[in-house]
C-alpha positions in Angstrom: 20.6 14.9 2.3 18.9 16.8 -0.7 17.2 19.9 0.3 13.9 18.8 -1.0 13.9 15.7 0.9 14.9 17.6 4.1 12.0 20.0 3.5 9.6 17.1 3.0 10.6 15.6 6.2 10.2 18.8 8.1 6.8 19.5 6.3 5.4 16.2 7.7 7.1 16.1 11.1 6.3 19.7 12.1 2.8 19.8 10.7 1.1 19.6 14.1 -0.9 16.6 15.3 -1.6 15.2 18.6 1.9 13.7 19.2 0.0 11.0 20.9 2.4 8.1 20.8 5.3 10.1 22.2 3.0 11.5 24.9 1.9 8.0 25.8 5.5 6.8 26.1 6.5 9.8 28.1 3.5 9.2 30.5 4.1 5.6 30.9 7.9 6.2 31.5 7.1 8.7 34.1 4.7 6.5 35.8 7.7 4.1 36.3 10.0 6.7 37.6 12.0 7.4 34.4 13.5 10.8 34.2 12.3 12.9 31.3 15.7 13.1 29.6 15.8 9.3 29.2 12.3 9.2 27.4 12.7 12.1 24.9 14.7 10.6 22.1 12.8 7.4 22.1 9.5 9.4 22.1 10.8 11.3 19.1 11.7 7.9 17.3 8.1 6.9 17.7 6.9 10.2 16.2 9.2 9.6 13.2 7.9 6.0 12.7 4.2 7.3 12.9 5.0 10.1 10.4 6.8 7.9 8.0 3.7 5.6 8.0 1.4 8.7 7.4 3.4 9.7 4.3 3.4 6.4 2.9 -0.2 5.7 3.7 -1.3 8.9 2.0 0.3 7.9 -1.4 -2.0 7.4 -4.3 -0.9 3.7 -4.5 -2.2 3.3 -0.7 -5.0 5.5 0.6 -4.7 8.5 -1.9 -5.0 11.4 0.5 -4.6 15.0 -0.3 -4.9 16.5 3.1 -3.1 15.6 6.3 -3.0 17.6 9.6 -4.8 20.4 7.9 -2.6 21.0 4.9 -1.5 19.2 1.7 0.1 15.8 2.1 3.6 15.3 1.5 3.3 13.9 -1.9 1.0 16.6 -3.0 3.5 19.2 -1.9 6.8 17.6 -2.9 5.9 14.8 -5.3 5.7 11.0 -4.9 9.3 10.2 -5.3 10.2 12.7 -2.7 7.5 11.7 -0.2 8.7 8.0 -0.5 12.3 9.1 0.2 11.1 11.3 3.2 9.2 8.3 4.7 12.2 6.0 4.1 14.6 8.6 5.8 12.2 8.9 8.9 11.9 5.2 9.3 15.6 4.7 9.5 16.4 7.9 11.5 14.0 6.7 14.1 16.2 3.6 14.8 19.4 5.7 14.7 17.9 8.0 17.1 17.4 5.2 19.8 20.8 3.4 18.9 22.8 6.6 19.5 21.1 7.7 22.8 23.8 7.8 25.4 21.2 8.6 28.2 20.4 4.9 27.9 22.6 1.8 28.5 23.2 -0.6 25.5 21.0 -3.3 26.7 18.1 -0.9 27.0 18.7 0.6 23.5 18.6 -2.9 22.1 15.4 -3.8 23.9 13.7 -0.6 22.5 14.9 -1.1 19.1 13.5 -4.6 19.2 10.2 -3.5 20.4 9.8 -0.7 17.9 10.9 -2.9 15.0 8.4 -5.6 16.1 5.6 -3.1 16.2 6.4 -1.4 13.0 7.4 -4.0 10.4 7.0 -7.6 11.6 4.0 -9.8 10.8 2.6 -8.8 14.2 3.0 -5.0 13.4 1.9 -1.9 11.6 3.0 -2.9 8.1 1.2 -6.1 8.4 -2.0 -4.3 9.5 -1.8 -1.9 6.6 -1.6 -4.9 4.3 -4.6 -6.5 5.9 -6.5 -3.3 5.7 -5.9 -3.0 1.9 -7.0 -6.7 1.3 -10.2 -5.9 3.2 -11.2 -3.1 1.1 -14.5 -3.7 -0.9 -15.2 -7.2 0.9 -17.1 -8.1 4.0 -15.1 -8.9 7.0 -16.3 -10.3 10.4 -15.7 -9.0 13.9 -12.6 -10.9 14.4 -11.0 -9.9 11.1 -11.8 -6.4 11.8 -10.2 -6.4 15.3 -7.1 -8.2 13.9 -6.6 -5.4 11.3 -6.9 -2.7 13.9 -4.7 -4.3 16.5 -1.8 -4.7 13.9 -2.3 -1.4 11.9 -2.8 1.0 14.9 -2.5 -1.0 18.1 0.9 -2.5 17.8 2.6 0.9 17.8 0.5 2.1 20.8 1.2 -1.0 22.7 5.0 -0.6 22.0 4.9 3.0 23.0 3.6 1.9 26.5 6.1 -0.9 26.6 9.0 1.2 25.9 8.2 3.8 28.3 8.0 1.1 30.9 11.2 -0.6 29.8 13.1 2.5 30.2 11.5 3.0 33.6 12.8 -0.6 34.5 9.5 -2.3 34.9 9.3 -5.8 36.0 8.0 -8.5 33.8 4.8 -8.6 35.5 4.4 -4.9 35.3 5.2 -5.1 31.5 2.4 -7.8 31.1 -0.1 -5.3 32.8 1.3 -2.3 30.7 0.8 -4.5 27.5 -2.9 -5.2 28.5 -3.4 -1.5 28.9 -1.8 -0.5 25.6 -3.8 -3.2 23.8 -7.1 -1.8 25.0 -6.0 1.8 24.4 -4.9 0.9 20.7 -8.3 -0.6 20.1 -10.1 2.5 21.6 -8.0 4.9 19.5 -9.0 3.0 16.3 -12.6 2.8 17.1 -12.8 6.5 17.7 -10.9 7.2 14.5 -13.3 5.0 12.7 -16.2 7.0 14.3 -14.7 10.4 13.5 -14.2 9.6 9.9 -18.1 9.6 9.6 -19.1 12.2 12.2 -16.4 14.9 12.2 -15.6 17.8 9.9 -12.5 18.4 7.9 -11.7 21.2 10.2 -11.9 18.9 13.3 -10.0 16.0 11.5 -7.3 18.0 9.6 -7.8 15.4 6.9 -10.5 14.3 4.5 -13.4 12.8 6.4 -15.5 10.0 4.7 -12.4 8.5 3.1 -13.1 5.0 4.7 -16.5 4.7 3.4 -15.5 6.0 0.0 -12.8 3.4 -0.1 -15.1 0.8 1.3 -12.7 0.1 4.1 -13.3 -2.3 7.0 -14.4 0.0 10.0 -16.4 -0.3 13.2 -19.2 2.0 11.8 -19.3 -0.1 8.5 -19.7 -3.3 10.5 -21.7 -2.3 13.6 -23.3 1.0 12.9 -22.8 4.3 14.8 -24.4 3.5 18.0 -22.9 0.0 18.7 -19.4 1.6 17.7 -19.8 4.2 20.3 -20.7 1.4 22.8 -17.5 -0.6 21.7 -15.5 2.6 22.4 -17.0 2.8 25.9 -16.2 -0.8 26.5 -12.6 -0.4 25.2 -12.3 2.6 27.6 -13.6 0.6 30.6 -11.2 -2.2 29.8 -8.1 0.2 29.5 -9.0 1.8 32.9 -9.5 -1.6 34.6 -5.9 -2.7 33.2 -4.5 0.5 34.6 -5.9 -0.6 38.1 -3.5 -3.5 37.9 -0.5 -1.3 37.7 0.7 -0.3 41.2 2.1 3.1 40.0 1.0 6.7 39.6 -1.0 6.2 36.5 -3.2 9.4 36.6 -1.6 10.8 33.4 -2.4 7.5 31.6 -6.0 7.6 32.8 -6.2 11.2 31.4 -4.9 10.0 28.2 -7.6 7.1 28.0 -10.3 9.8 28.6 -9.0 12.2 26.1 -9.1 9.4 23.4 -12.6 8.4 24.2 -13.8 12.1 24.0 -11.6 13.4 21.1 -13.1 15.4 18.4 -10.2 15.2 16.0 
C-alpha cells in the first residue's frame, strides 16, 4: 500500500473518538456469554466501516468538514484523492478482517459479513441514509421522513453492532429480535443527541465544527421540533431502549450504562 494512503488510514483510525460501535458490540456479545477474543476483530471491523464513512462524509462533495475528532479531516491533511482511497481501503479491510477471523466458525463469519454489509451499503443501510440526508438539505421534511433518514444513516450500523455481538454469543432468534429492538431505539437516541449537540456544544466538546447542520440546512430534530422537544424525544428513546433491555434475560448492565451515557453525553 502506498505510504501516503497508509498514513491517511492511521490518521483517521487512531484520531480518538468514542469507539461507540465496537464497545456496543463487545458489551452485547459479553452479555450473551461470548469470550472477548471472539469479539475483537468484528468490533474492529465496525470501527473501520464507521471511520471510512466519516472520511467520505467529510469530503467537500458531501458535508465539507475541515475538523474531525479535534484535528483536520483526512482530506484536509492528505488531499481528497488520498482520503477517498483511505476510505475505500478501510471499507474492504473491514470485511476481510471478519472473513479471516479464525476465532469464529465459517457460518458465523458469513452471518456477520451479511449483517455488516446490509447495515453499511444496502437500501436499508448507512449509504442510503446519507443519500436521503443529502436530498433533504434545504427542504422541509416531516417527522416520518426525518426518522427514516436517521434510522438508515446512523441507526442501521448501531443495530448491526448489537446483532453481531449477539450472533457471536449464539443468541436465539427470539433474543435477536429483542436485541434488534434495543439497537433500534439506541440508534435513534444516538442521532437525536447528536443533532442536539450540534446546536448546543462547543468545538472542544465535539471535536468537530458545531453548527454545521444548521448552516447546511440539514434535516435534524432541533430544526423540526426545537430544543426542548428534542430533549423530550431523547428521553423517550432512552426509556424505550431500557424497556427493550428488560426483554433480554441476560446480564445487560453494561448495555444499560451505554444507553445512559448516550443520553447524557456532552460530545
